C-alpha positions as CSV (number, residue, x, y, z in Angstrom):
1,M,-156.7,124.3,-18.0
2,A,-158.7,121.1,-18.1
3,T,-160.2,119.9,-21.3
4,D,-163.7,118.5,-21.6
5,D,-163.8,115.0,-23.2
6,R,-167.2,115.8,-24.6
7,S,-166.0,118.8,-26.6
8,Y,-165.2,117.8,-30.2
9,P,-163.8,120.0,-32.9
10,S,-166.5,121.2,-35.2
11,R,-166.1,119.1,-38.3
12,G,-169.7,118.3,-39.0
13,Y,-169.4,115.0,-37.2
14,S,-171.7,114.5,-34.2
15,G,-169.7,111.8,-32.5
16,L,-169.9,108.0,-32.1
17,R,-172.2,108.1,-29.1
18,Q,-174.8,110.2,-30.8
19,D,-174.5,108.0,-33.9
20,V,-175.1,104.9,-31.8
21,R,-178.0,106.5,-30.0
22,R,-179.6,107.6,-33.3
23,Y,-179.1,104.1,-34.8
24,N,-180.6,102.4,-31.7
25,A,-183.6,104.8,-31.7
26,A,-184.3,104.1,-35.4
27,L,-183.9,100.4,-34.8
28,D,-186.1,100.5,-31.8
29,A,-188.9,102.2,-33.7
30,R,-188.7,99.7,-36.5
31,L,-188.6,96.7,-34.2
32,Q,-191.6,98.1,-32.3
33,H,-193.5,98.5,-35.5
34,R,-192.6,95.1,-37.0
35,W,-192.5,92.8,-34.1
36,G,-193.5,94.7,-31.0
37,I,-190.2,94.3,-29.2
38,S,-187.7,96.9,-28.0
39,V,-184.1,97.3,-29.1
40,K,-182.9,96.1,-25.7
41,L,-184.8,92.8,-26.0
42,W,-183.5,92.4,-29.6
43,K,-179.9,92.8,-28.3
44,V,-180.5,90.2,-25.6
45,L,-182.0,87.8,-28.2
46,R,-179.1,88.4,-30.5
47,A,-176.5,87.8,-27.8
48,T,-178.4,84.7,-26.6
49,T,-178.5,83.3,-30.1
50,D,-174.8,83.9,-30.5
51,L,-174.0,82.2,-27.2
52,V,-176.2,79.2,-27.9
53,A,-174.6,78.8,-31.4
54,V,-171.1,78.8,-29.8
55,M,-172.2,76.4,-27.1
56,L,-173.8,74.0,-29.6
57,A,-170.7,74.1,-31.9
58,G,-168.4,73.4,-28.9
59,Y,-170.6,70.5,-27.9
60,A,-170.6,69.2,-31.5
61,M,-166.8,69.4,-31.6
62,W,-166.7,67.5,-28.2
63,L,-168.8,64.8,-29.8
64,G,-166.4,64.6,-32.7
65,A,-167.7,67.0,-35.3
66,D,-165.2,68.6,-37.7
67,P,-164.1,71.9,-36.2
68,G,-164.2,73.7,-39.5
69,V,-167.9,72.8,-40.0
70,A,-168.7,73.8,-36.5
71,L,-167.1,77.2,-36.9
72,L,-168.8,77.7,-40.2
73,V,-172.2,77.0,-38.5
74,I,-171.3,79.6,-35.8
75,A,-170.4,82.1,-38.5
76,A,-173.7,81.5,-40.4
77,V,-175.8,81.9,-37.3
78,V,-174.1,85.1,-36.2
79,V,-174.1,86.6,-39.7
80,G,-177.7,85.6,-40.2
81,V,-178.9,87.4,-37.1
82,E,-176.8,90.5,-38.0
83,A,-178.3,90.5,-41.5
84,V,-181.8,90.5,-40.0
85,E,-180.8,93.5,-37.9
86,V,-179.4,95.4,-41.0
87,I,-182.6,94.7,-43.0
88,V,-184.8,95.9,-40.2
89,A,-182.7,98.9,-39.5
90,Q,-182.8,99.9,-43.2
91,G,-186.6,99.7,-43.0
92,E,-187.2,97.6,-46.1
93,E,-190.8,96.7,-46.1
94,S,-192.1,93.4,-47.4
95,S,-194.5,93.4,-50.3
96,T,-197.4,92.3,-48.1
97,G,-196.8,94.9,-45.4
């Protein structure tokens, strides 16, 4: 008897895929409302920002920068972008909006 990978025991948990879809849909709605961009564009911008930060830190180290400082800058950029996503996903409105 073959088992279906999509059948989960009934424990009140909908599964990781559905959670991710739900999160992305909510984030997409908030991004559309705030900035007029889709969640796909946001993820591309986030990945591009991370990649550019890593490239610039690598270049700075190649020029002689302290590796610890360069890695701290990478961490700050990555965490900053993730923090923006969390704030948008939670839907905290600004006092002017």
